Structures are given as structure tokens and as C-alpha cells.
SERO-4910 file (N, C-alpha, C, O; in steps of 0.05 Angstrom, whole numbers):
BEGIN
 pado doro    nc1    nc2    nc3   cac1   cac2   cac3    cc1    cc2    cc3    oc1    oc2    oc3
  Unk    A     17    -24      0      0      0      0     18     25      0     34     28     18
  Unk    A     14     42    -19     30     66    -21     18     88     -3     -7     90     -1
  Unk    A     34    104      9     25    126     25     16    148      5     24    148    -18
  Unk    A      0    168     15     -8    190     -3     16    205    -14     16    213    -37
  Unk    A     38    207      2     62    221     -8     74    204    -31     81    216    -52
  Unk    A     75    178    -28     87    161    -48     70    162    -74     80    162    -96
  Unk    A     43    163    -70     26    163    -93     30    189   -109     32    188   -134
  Unk    A     30    212    -95     34    237   -109     62    239   -122     65    251   -143
  Unk    A     82    228   -109    108    226   -120    108    210   -146    120    218   -166
  Unk    A     93    188   -146     90    172   -170     76    188   -192     83    186   -216
  Unk    A     56    204   -184     41    220   -204     60    240   -217     59    243   -242
  Unk    A     75    254   -202     93    274   -213    114    261   -231    120    271   -252
  Unk    A    125    238   -222    145    224   -237    133    215   -264    146    217   -285
  Unk    A    108    205   -263     95    196   -288     91    220   -307     96    218   -331
  Unk    A     83    243   -296     79    266   -312    105    275   -325    106    283   -348
  Unk    A    127    274   -309    153    284   -319    165    264   -339    175    273   -360
  Unk    A    163    238   -334    177    219   -350    160    210   -374    171    206   -396
  Unk    A    134    207   -370    118    194   -391    102    214   -407     97    209   -431
  Unk    A     94    236   -395     75    254   -409     88    279   -421     83    285   -444
  Unk    A    105    292   -405    114    318   -414    134    318   -437    131    333   -456
  Unk    A    155    300   -437    174    301   -459    161    297   -486    167    313   -505
  Unk    A    143    277   -490    131    275   -517    112    298   -523    110    307   -545
  Unk    A     98    309   -502     80    330   -506     94    356   -515     83    372   -530
  Unk    A    118    360   -505    133    385   -512    139    386   -541    144    408   -552
  Unk    A    139    364   -555    145    365   -584    123    379   -599    127    387   -622
  Unk    A     99    381   -587     77    394   -601     82    424   -602     72    438   -620
  Unk    A     98    435   -584    102    464   -583    115    474   -609    107    495   -619
  Unk    A    134    459   -620    147    468   -644    158    444   -659    170    426   -646
  Unk    A    155    443   -685    166    421   -700    197    422   -701    209    402   -709
  Unk    A    209    444   -693    238    446   -693    250    437   -667    274    442   -662
  Unk    A    234    424   -650    244    413   -625    255    435   -607    279    438   -605
  Unk    A    238    450   -593    246    473   -578    263    466   -554    266    443   -547
  Unk    A    275    486   -542    293    483   -520    280    469   -496    294    455   -481
  Unk    A    254    474   -493    241    461   -470    244    431   -470    250    419   -450
  Unk    A    238    420   -493    240    391   -495    268    381   -493    274    360   -482
  Unk    A    287    397   -504    315    390   -503    324    388   -474    338    369   -466
  Unk    A    316    407   -457    323    406   -429    311    382   -415    324    369   -399
  Unk    A    285    377   -421    271    355   -408    283    328   -416    285    310   -400
  Unk    A    290    326   -441    302    300   -451    327    293   -435    330    271   -426
  Unk    A    345    313   -433    370    308   -420    366    305   -390    381    289   -377
  Unk    A    347    319   -378    343    318   -350    331    292   -341    341    279   -322
  Unk    A    310    283   -354    293    262   -342    293    236   -357    283    216   -346
  Unk    A    304    235   -380    304    210   -395    333    200   -397    352    216   -395
  Unk    A    336    174   -399    363    163   -401    377    173   -425    370    166   -448
  Unk    A    398    190   -422    410    204   -445    432    187   -458    445    171   -444
  Unk    A    435    190   -484    457    178   -499    470    200   -515    457    215   -530
  Unk    A    496    202   -512    511    224   -525    533    212   -543    545    191   -537
  Unk    A    540    227   -564    565    223   -578    587    237   -562    584    261   -555
  Unk    A    608    223   -557    630    234   -540    640    260   -552    646    279   -537
  Unk    A    643    261   -578    654    285   -591    636    309   -586    645    331   -580
  Unk    A    610    305   -588    591    327   -583    591    336   -554    590    359   -548
  Unk    A    593    316   -536    594    323   -507    618    340   -501    617    359   -485
  Unk    A    641    333   -513    665    348   -508    663    376   -521    673    395   -509
  Unk    A    651    378   -544    647    404   -557    630    423   -540    635    447   -540
  Unk    A    611    412   -526    593    428   -509    606    435   -483    595    451   -467
  Unk    A    630    425   -477    644    432   -452    641    411   -431    651    414   -409
  Unk    A    627    388   -437    625    367   -418    605    374   -396    590    394   -397
  Unk    A    605    357   -375    587    362   -353    598    384   -335    622    386   -330
  Unk    A    580    401   -326    588    423   -307    589    411   -279    568    404   -268
  Unk    A    613    409   -266    615    397   -240    603    414   -218    600    405   -195
  Unk    A    596    439   -223    586    457   -203    556    461   -204    544    472   -185
  Unk    A    543    451   -225    514    454   -227    501    428   -217    507    406   -228
  Unk    A    484    430   -197    473    405   -185    451    393   -201    441    371   -194
  Unk    A    442    406   -222    426    392   -243    441    396   -269    431    409   -288
  Unk    A    464    384   -271    482    388   -294    470    378   -320    478    387   -341
  Unk    A    450    361   -317    437    351   -342    420    373   -355    420    375   -380
  Unk    A    406    389   -339    391    411   -350    409    432   -363    404    441   -385
  Unk    A    431    438   -350    451    457   -361    462    446   -387    464    461   -406
  Unk    A    469    421   -388    480    409   -412    460    409   -435    467    415   -458
  Unk    A    435    403   -429    415    403   -450    411    430   -463    408    432   -488
  Unk    A    412    451   -447    410    478   -458    434    486   -473    432    500   -494
  Unk    A    458    478   -464    482    485   -479    483    471   -506    491    482   -526
  Unk    A    474    446   -507    472    431   -532    453    445   -551    459    447   -575
  Unk    A    431    454   -541    412    468   -558    424    494   -570    420    500   -593
  Unk    A    439    508   -554    451    533   -563    472    528   -584    478    546   -600
  Unk    A    484    504   -584    503    497   -605    490    486   -630    503    480   -650
  Unk    A    463    485   -630    449    476   -654    441    447   -654    430    437   -673
  Unk    A    446    432   -632    439    404   -631    410    401   -621    399    419   -607
  Unk    A    397    379   -628    371    373   -620    370    345   -609    388    329   -614
  Unk    A    349    339   -593    347    312   -582    319    300   -589    301    315   -597
  Unk    A    317    275   -585    292    261   -591    286    242   -568    303    236   -551
  Unk    A    262    232   -567    254    213   -547    245    187   -559    233    186   -580
  Unk    A    251    165   -545    240    139   -552    215    134   -537    212    143   -514
  Unk    A    196    121   -549    170    118   -536    170     95   -515    151     94   -499
  Unk    A    190     78   -515    190     56   -495    197     67   -468    214     85   -465
  Unk    A    183     57   -447    187     69   -420    213     59   -407    223     37   -414
  Unk    A    223     75   -389    244     66   -370    232     67   -342    215     84   -337
  Unk    A    241     49   -325    228     47   -299    249     54   -277    271     44   -277
  Unk    A    240     71   -259    257     79   -236    239     86   -213    219    100   -217
  Unk    A    245     77   -189    229     83   -166    233    111   -157    255    120   -153
  Unk    A    211    126   -154    212    152   -143    217    150   -113    207    131   -101
  Unk    A    231    170   -101    235    168    -72    208    171    -57    192    189    -63
  Unk    A    203    153    -39    177    152    -24    180    164      3    159    172     15
  Unk    A    204    166     14    207    179     40    207    209     38    218    220     18
  Unk    A    195    222     57    193    251     56    221    265     56    225    284     41
  Unk    A    239    255     72    266    267     73    281    264     47    293    283     37
  Unk    A    280    240     35    294    236     10    281    252    -12    295    264    -29
  Unk    A    255    253    -13    241    268    -34    247    298    -31    253    311    -51
  Unk    A    246    308     -7    251    337     -3    279    344    -11    284    365    -23
  Unk    A    299    327     -4    326    333    -12    330    332    -42    344    349    -53
  Unk    A    317    313    -55    319    312    -84    307    336    -98    319    348   -116
  Unk    A    283    344    -89    270    367   -101    285    393    -95    285    411   -112
  Unk    A    296    395    -71    312    419    -65    336    421    -84    342    442    -94
  Unk    A    349    398    -89    372    398   -108    363    406   -136    376    421   -149
  Unk    A    340    395   -144    330    402   -171    325    431   -174    334    444   -193
  Unk    A    311    443   -155    304    471   -156    330    488   -155    332    508   -170
  Unk    A    349    480   -139    374    495   -138    389    494   -164    400    514   -173
  Unk    A    389    471   -177    403    469   -202    388    484   -224    401    496   -241
  Unk    A    362    483   -224    347    498   -244    352    528   -241    354    543   -260
  Unk    A    353    537   -216    358    565   -210    386    572   -219    391    594   -230
  Unk    A    406    555   -214    433    559   -224    433    562   -254    446    580   -265
  Unk    A    420    544   -267    419    544   -296    406    570   -307    417    582   -326
  Unk    A    384    578   -295    370    602   -304    388    627   -300    389    644   -317
  Unk    A    401    628   -277    418    652   -271    442    653   -290    449    675   -299
  Unk    A    454    630   -297    476    630   -315    468    639   -343    482    655   -355
  Unk    A    446    628   -352    437    635   -380    428    664   -382    429    676   -403
  Unk    A    418    675   -360    407    702   -361    428    723   -355    422    747   -353
  Unk    A    453    715   -353    475    735   -350    477    752   -376    483    776   -374
  Unk    A    471    740   -399    471    754   -424    446    748   -440    446    731   -458
  Unk    A    424    761   -433    398    755   -446    398    758   -476    386    742   -490
  Unk    A    411    779   -486    411    784   -515    426    761   -529    418    753   -551
  Unk    A    448    752   -518    462    730   -529    446    705   -529    446    689   -548
  Unk    A    431    701   -507    414    677   -505    394    677   -528    389    656   -540
  Unk    A    381    700   -532    360    701   -553    373    697   -581    361    684   -598
  Unk    A    397    709   -585    409    706   -611    418    678   -617    417    669   -641
  Unk    A    426    663   -597    435    635   -602    411    615   -602    412    596   -617
  Unk    A    391    620   -587    368    602   -585    346    609   -605    333    592   -616
  Unk    A    342    635   -608    319    644   -623    298    654   -602    298    646   -579
  Unk    A    280    672   -611    261    684   -593    242    664   -581    237    664   -557
  Unk    A    230    647   -598    210    629   -588    221    608   -568    210    605   -547
  Unk    A    244    595   -574    255    577   -555    263    591   -529    262    579   -507
  Unk    A    272    616   -531    279    631   -507    255    635   -489    257    634   -465
  Unk    A    232    640   -502    207    644   -486    199    617   -473    189    617   -451
  Unk    A    203    595   -488    196    569   -477    214    563   -453    205    553   -432
  Unk    A    239    571   -454    258    567   -432    248    584   -408    249    574   -385
  Unk    A    239    608   -412    230    625   -390    206    613   -377    203    614   -352
  Unk    A    188    602   -393    163    590   -382    169    565   -366    159    561   -344
  Unk    A    185    547   -378    189    520   -366    208    521   -343    203    507   -323
  Unk    A    229    536   -344    249    537   -323    243    560   -304    239    557   -280
  Unk    A    243    585   -315    237    608   -298    209    607   -286    205    613   -262
  Unk    A    189    599   -302    162    598   -292    158    577   -270    144    581   -251
  Unk    A    172    555   -274    170    533   -254    181    543   -227    169    538   -206
  Unk    A    204    556   -227    216    566   -203    198    587   -190    192    586   -166
  Unk    A    189    607   -206    173    629   -195    147    619   -184    139    628   -162
  Unk    A    133    602   -198    107    592   -189    110    576   -163     93    578   -145
  Unk    A    131    561   -160    136    545   -136    142    563   -112    133    558    -90
  Unk    A    157    585   -117    163    603    -95    138    619    -87    134    625    -64
  Unk    A    121    626   -107     98    644   -101     74    628    -92     55    640    -81
  Unk    A     73    602    -95     49    587    -89     39    590    -61     15    595    -57
  Unk    A     56    588    -40     45    592    -13     35    620     -8     17    624      8
  Unk    A     47    640    -21     37    667    -18      9    670    -29     -8    684    -18
  Unk    A      5    658    -52    -22    659    -65    -42    645    -48    -65    654    -45
  Unk    A    -35    621    -38    -53    606    -21    -60    622      4    -83    623     13
  Unk    A    -40    635     16    -46    652     40    -64    675     33    -82    681     48
  Unk    A    -61    687     10    -78    709      1   -107    699     -3   -126    712      6
  Unk    A   -110    675    -15   -137    664    -19   -150    658      8   -174    663     11
  Unk    A   -134    648     27   -145    643     53   -154    668     67   -175    669     80
  Unk    A   -139    690     64   -146    715     77   -171    727     65   -189    736     80
  Unk    A   -174    726     38   -198    737     25   -222    720     31   -244    730     36
  Unk    A   -218    693     32   -240    675     38   -251    681     67   -275    682     71
  Unk    A   -232    685     85   -240    691    113   -255    718    114   -275    720    129
  Unk    A   -246    737     99   -259    763     98   -288    761     87   -306    774     96
  Unk    A   -291    744     66   -317    741     53   -337    728     71   -361    736     71
  Unk    A   -329    709     87   -347    693    103   -350    702    132   -371    697    144
  Unk    A   -330    716    142   -331    722    170   -329    752    176   -330    760    200
  Unk    A   -328    768    156   -328    797    160   -350    809    142   -362    796    125
  Unk    A   -354    835    145   -374    848    128   -365    848     99   -341    851     93
  Unk    A   -383    845     81   -376    842     53   -363    867     41   -347    865     23
  Unk    A   -370    890     53   -358    915     41   -328    917     45   -315    933     33
  Unk    A   -317    900     63   -288    901     68   -272    890     45   -248    894     43
  Unk    A   -285    875     27   -272    863      3   -282    879    -21   -305    877    -29
  Unk    A   -264    895    -32   -271    912    -54   -271    897    -81   -264    874    -82
  Unk    A   -279    911   -102   -280    898   -129   -253    887   -138   -251    866   -150
  Unk    A   -231    902   -133   -205    893   -141   -197    868   -127   -187    849   -139
  Unk    A   -201    868   -100   -193    844    -85   -209    820    -93   -199    798    -95
  Unk    A   -235    824    -99   -252    801   -107   -244    791   -135   -244    767   -139
  Unk    A   -237    809   -153   -228    801   -180   -203    785   -178   -200    764   -191
  Unk    A   -183    794   -162   -158    780   -158   -164    752   -146   -151    733   -152
  Unk    A   -183    752   -127   -190    727   -114   -200    706   -134   -191    683   -134
  Unk    A   -218    715   -152   -229    697   -173   -207    687   -192   -205    664   -198
  Unk    A   -189    706   -200   -168    698   -219   -149    678   -205   -141    659   -218
  Unk    A   -142    683   -180   -124    665   -166   -136    638   -162   -123    617   -165
  Unk    A   -162    637   -156   -176    611   -153   -175    595   -179   -170    571   -178
  Unk    A   -181    609   -201   -181    595   -227   -153    585   -233   -149    562   -243
  Unk    A   -133    601   -228   -105    593   -234    -96    569   -218    -85    550   -228
  Unk    A   -102    570   -192    -92    549   -174   -106    523   -180    -94    502   -185
  Unk    A   -133    523   -181   -147    498   -185   -145    489   -214   -146    465   -219
  Unk    A   -141    507   -233   -135    499   -260   -108    485   -262   -105    466   -277
  Unk    A    -88    496   -247    -62    483   -246    -63    455   -234    -50    437   -244
  Unk    A    -78    453   -212    -82    426   -200    -94    407   -221    -85    384   -223
  Unk    A   -114    416   -236   -127    399   -255   -108    390   -277   -108    367   -286
  Unk    A    -91    409   -287    -72    402   -307    -52    382   -297    -44    363   -311
  Unk    A    -42    387   -272    -23    368   -260    -35    340   -259    -21    320   -265
  Unk    A    -60    338   -250    -73    312   -247    -77    299   -275    -72    275   -278
  Unk    A    -84    315   -294    -89    305   -321    -63    294   -333    -63    274   -346
  Unk    A    -41    309   -329    -15    300   -339     -7    273   -326      3    255   -340
  Unk    A    -11    272   -300     -4    247   -286    -20    224   -295    -10    202   -301
  Unk    A    -46    227   -296    -64    205   -304    -60    198   -334    -63    175   -341
  Unk    A    -54    218   -350    -51    212   -379    -28    193   -385    -29    179   -405
  Unk    A     -7    193   -368     15    175   -372     14    149   -357     33    134   -358
  Unk    A     -9    144   -344    -11    120   -328    -29     99   -342    -46    105   -358
  Unk    A    -24     74   -334    -41     53   -343    -66     53   -326    -67     66   -305
  Unk    A    -86     38   -335   -111     36   -319   -106     24   -291   -118     32   -272
  Unk    A    -87      5   -290    -81     -7   -264    -68     13   -245    -74     14   -222
  Unk    A    -51     30   -256    -38     50   -239    -58     71   -230    -57     81   -207
  Unk    A    -77     79   -248    -97     98   -240   -115     87   -218   -122    101   -199
  Unk    A   -122     61   -220   -138     49   -199   -123     47   -173   -136     50   -152
  Unk    A    -97     43   -174    -81     41   -149    -80     68   -134    -79     68   -110
  Unk    A    -80     90   -149    -79    116   -137   -106    123   -123   -106    135   -102
  Unk    A   -128    116   -136   -154    121   -124   -158    151   -118   -156    168   -135
  Unk    A   -165    157    -92   -172    184    -84   -148    200    -74   -151    222    -64
  Unk    A   -124    188    -76   -101    202    -65    -94    227    -80    -77    243    -72
  Unk    A   -107    232   -104   -103    257   -118   -111    281   -101   -102    303   -106
  Unk    A   -128    276    -81   -137    298    -64   -114    310    -48   -118    332    -37
  Unk    A    -92    296    -46    -69    307    -32    -52    325    -49    -31    335    -40
  Unk    A    -60    330    -73    -44    347    -91    -38    375    -80    -15    384    -82
  Unk    A    -57    389    -68    -51    416    -56    -28    414    -35    -11    431    -34
  Unk    A    -29    394    -18     -8    390      2     18    385    -12     39    395     -3
  Unk    A     17    368    -32     42    362    -47     54    387    -59     79    390    -59
  Unk    A     38    404    -70     48    429    -82     61    447    -61     81    461    -67
  Unk    A     49    448    -37     61    464    -16     88    453     -8    107    468     -2
  Unk    A     91    427     -8    117    415     -3    137    422    -25    161    425    -19
  Unk    A    128    424    -50    145    433    -71    155    461    -66    178    468    -71
  Unk    A    138    478    -55    146    505    -48    167    505    -26    185    522    -26
  Unk    A    164    487     -7    184    485     14    211    478      2    231    490      9
  Unk    A    211    459    -17    236    452    -30    248    476    -46    272    480    -46
  Unk    A    230    491    -59    240    514    -75    253    535    -57    274    546    -63
  Unk    A    240    541    -34    252    561    -16    277    551     -3    296    566      2
  Unk    A    278    525      3    303    513     13    325    516     -7    348    521      0
  Unk    A    318    513    -33    338    515    -54    350    543    -55    374    547    -60
  Unk    A    333    563    -52    342    591    -52    362    595    -29    383    608    -33
  Unk    A    356    585     -6    374    587     17    400    573     12    422    583     18
  Unk    A    399    548      1    423    533     -5    440    546    -26    465    546    -24
  Unk    A    427    559    -46    443    572    -67    459    594    -55    481    601    -66
  Unk    A    450    607    -34    464    629    -21    486    618     -3    509    629     -3
  Unk    A    481    597     13    499    589     34    515    563     27    536    559     38
  Unk    A    504    547     10    517    521      3    511    514    -26    498    494    -31
  Unk    A    520    530    -45    511    527    -73    518    501    -86    504    492   -104
  Unk    A    540    489    -79    550    465    -94    545    439    -79    555    418    -86
  Unk    A    529    441    -57    523    416    -42    505    398    -59    485    407    -69
  Unk    A    513    373    -61    498    354    -77    483    335    -58    495    318    -45
  Unk    A    457    339    -56    441    322    -39    433    297    -54    414    297    -70
  Unk    A    447    275    -49    443    251    -63    417    238    -54    410    239    -31
  Unk    A    402    226    -73    376    214    -68    380    185    -61    391    170    -77
  Unk    A    369    177    -38    370    149    -30    345    135    -41    323    145    -39
  Unk    A    350    112    -54    329     96    -65    329     69    -50    350     59    -42
  Unk    A    306     58    -47    304     31    -35    317     11    -53    312     11    -77
  Unk    A    333     -8    -42    344    -29    -60    323    -47    -70    304    -54    -56
  Unk    A    326    -55    -95    307    -74   -107    310   -101    -95    333   -110    -92
  Unk    A    288   -115    -89    291   -142    -78    302   -161    -99    296   -159   -122
  Unk    A    319   -181    -90    330   -200   -110    309   -217   -122    289   -225   -109
  Unk    A    312   -222   -148    292   -238   -163    296   -268   -155    317   -277   -148
  Unk    A    274   -282   -156    274   -310   -150    291   -325   -170    290   -320   -194
  Unk    A    307   -344   -160    323   -360   -177    350   -349   -183    366   -362   -196
  Unk    A    356   -324   -174    383   -312   -179    402   -320   -157    393   -323   -134
  Unk    A    427   -321   -163    447   -328   -144    469   -307   -144    475   -296   -165
  Unk    A    480   -302   -121    502   -284   -119    527   -297   -130    532   -321   -125
  Unk    A    542   -281   -145    566   -293   -157    587   -272   -163    608   -278   -173
***
């Protein structure tokens, strides 16, 4: 029996590994930078050694060096593709391991964004305008939305409390309009997240999750915790690599140690 945390971790992993990389190809037939970054980050990568050396190799100081490398390859004119056959890897089910992994991911994405944005005009000239915008949405938008999510939730809670427990005149037209927009954005984002996760799952996996999708808001708040931890680590411990512990796979029947 999976815990709600493990179920939501599986959902995010399914969305990232099974749903998003193929879907990103719809954005542009020229294989935009967004998909290039996701391919190198989340899928088992295969490189030509010569090309890897031309791109400068792996960055030993970036804790999501795969995202950095994917974007550098794109800037050099290379593109990547995905195979439709799945690869299987257990997502971390413990809260400590999961939080450490997501903190490292956010810190690396922030490192990557800051490095590329040192010269925005050069970035646009090498990538092109549309891929640069895709990069801002997928990397910059992911970071910003995760950092801002608890602030938006707090604002919604405050306005909701005012609407139900105080006089209605205390909530003006502007506050109410922002309240409606934020409600649509948050619950629309939850719906997209769930749709991406379910879209990449088999019927058996969907049945196993059941009603645990209801934990999605809590899961997103935990993502915000990881994002804010990443900001702190980037300031005080930028190159710390928080390795992810995975449970060892049980030995298969009939196998012998040798």
C-alpha cells in the first residue's frame, strides 16, 4: 500500500517521464529548447562523445548538470529526440529523500537560469526568440510559481475569511477580482497536473492511486518548501549535492550471488 506522499510522487514522476517530454514536441516542429532540457534531465541520455566534449562536458558545479548540458547543446544547434519505450525507476517515497531531491533540482534549475540570463541578448540570438520564451516559461516559470504558491494560497485564505466572517464591504472589487483569478489559476493548475499524471498511467496505476489525488494541494506546498530551501542553499551552500536514497530492489527468484 502506497502512502499519499508516495502516490503523489509517482504521479509527478509519471507526468515528468511519460507525459511531458513527448507533449513538448507539439510546441514546435523544430524541437524547442524546453523539450531538449527535459530530454537530458529526465530521460536516459545517450551522447556522442565528440559532441559532449564540444559542449564543454558536464558542469561539476551545477547540481542539475543535465539541465545545463541540454540547454548548452541546444545553443550549439543540436537537438534531441525521445524513444516511446518506457524506462522504470522508483521515485523516492520517504519525505526526507524526496525533499532533498526536489531541493537539489530547484537549486540546479535556478543555477541554470541565472547562468543563462547573464547575457539575455546573447541567449536570444543563439536560441531564437520562441525557444527563449519556452525556456523562460518552463524553467523560470516553474521556479517562480513554486516560490509564489504559498503566498497565493495565503492570500486566498485571507480573502475567503474576509468574505465569510467579515462584512462584505471590506472586500472591494479589485480584491474580489484577484481572488477569482487566483482561484481559477490554482485549481486549473491542479487539474492540469492531475491530467498529466493520469494521462501517462495505465488503468491499473490509475486504480491504485484512487482518491489520493486529493493530496495534490499539500504536495504542491511541499514543492514550495523545496524551492525556498533551494534559494537558501544557493546562497549558503551552492554546490552541495544532496544525493537521493532509493530503496534497494529485492533480489529476483532463482538468482544467485556470484
